[in-house]
C-alpha positions, 0 to 999 in steps of 0.5 A: 353444096351442089344441087345434085348432092340432094339426089345422088347417093354414094355407094362403092362399086365392085372395085371399091370405088365411090360412085353416085346413084339414085336413092332407090339404087342406094337403098337396094345396095345397102339392103343387099349388104345388110344395112337398111337406109333412109334419107333424113328428108329434106336434108342431105343427110342419111342413115343406115340401120343394122339390127343385132350386134353381130350384123352391125359389127360385120357391116361396119367392118366389111362395108364401112371400114369401122371397128365398133365392137368396144362400143356395141358391148356397152350400149343398147343402141347407138349412132355414129356422127357425120364424117365417120364413114369415109366414102359418105361424110353425111352417113350415120350408121345405127345399131339397134337390138333385134328386139323391138324397143320403142324407147331405144328407137325414139332415143336414137331418132332424136340424136339423128334429128338433133344432128340434122339440126346442128349440121343444117343450122336448125334451131333445136328450140324450134320444137315442131321442126325437131319433133317432125324430123324425130317422127319421120326417122322413127317411121323410116326405122320401123320400115327398115325393121319390117324389111329386115324381118322379111329378109331374115324370114326369106333367108331362114326359109332358104336355109331350112329348105337345105336342112334335115328335120333334126338340123332345123330343130337344133337351129330353132333351139339356138335361135330361141337361146340367142333371142333370150340373150339379146332380150336380156342384154338390152335391159338395164344398160346405162345411156351414156354418150361415148366420146372417141375420136373427138365425137364418134358415137352417141348411145 
């Protein structure tokens, strides 16, 4: 592993070719594409969060070349393991529901922390190391959610600027219905690991 691996982050250019950029440029590129990223510091591992099933499925399909619909349908949250994204072996994708759920956040964060332990040779019985990683990951996920909410609000404001009052009313009614559906979909779902292509995802 090169020292540069810790400071260079892979993205795809307009022609679909991989190139290495700074962490800040990587975060901006991901965010522009609907994914919110963070490094699992201090390790050469990273994750991107997508909120809501439609956004997760669209980004995974269009950006990462992954078809995840069969997995999202049966989970309240999930992550992919290292090696699933072709152009970035050390990238996890993370699906979280639009509605904030602390249990789901901490659950998925623990998966990410334990994968970092597995890949980088950390003893998972070293509780301080694991809990530190988990706490930092949750902090990054919450920051990702705040960024996503700001982007959603800005996009909504831009849309409504082009709509009539009747269209705005209809859109807000639709959003309330979708939010109700999302809230109900999260409740009562079993937390079972999904085993596909060896070890593809954990929920």
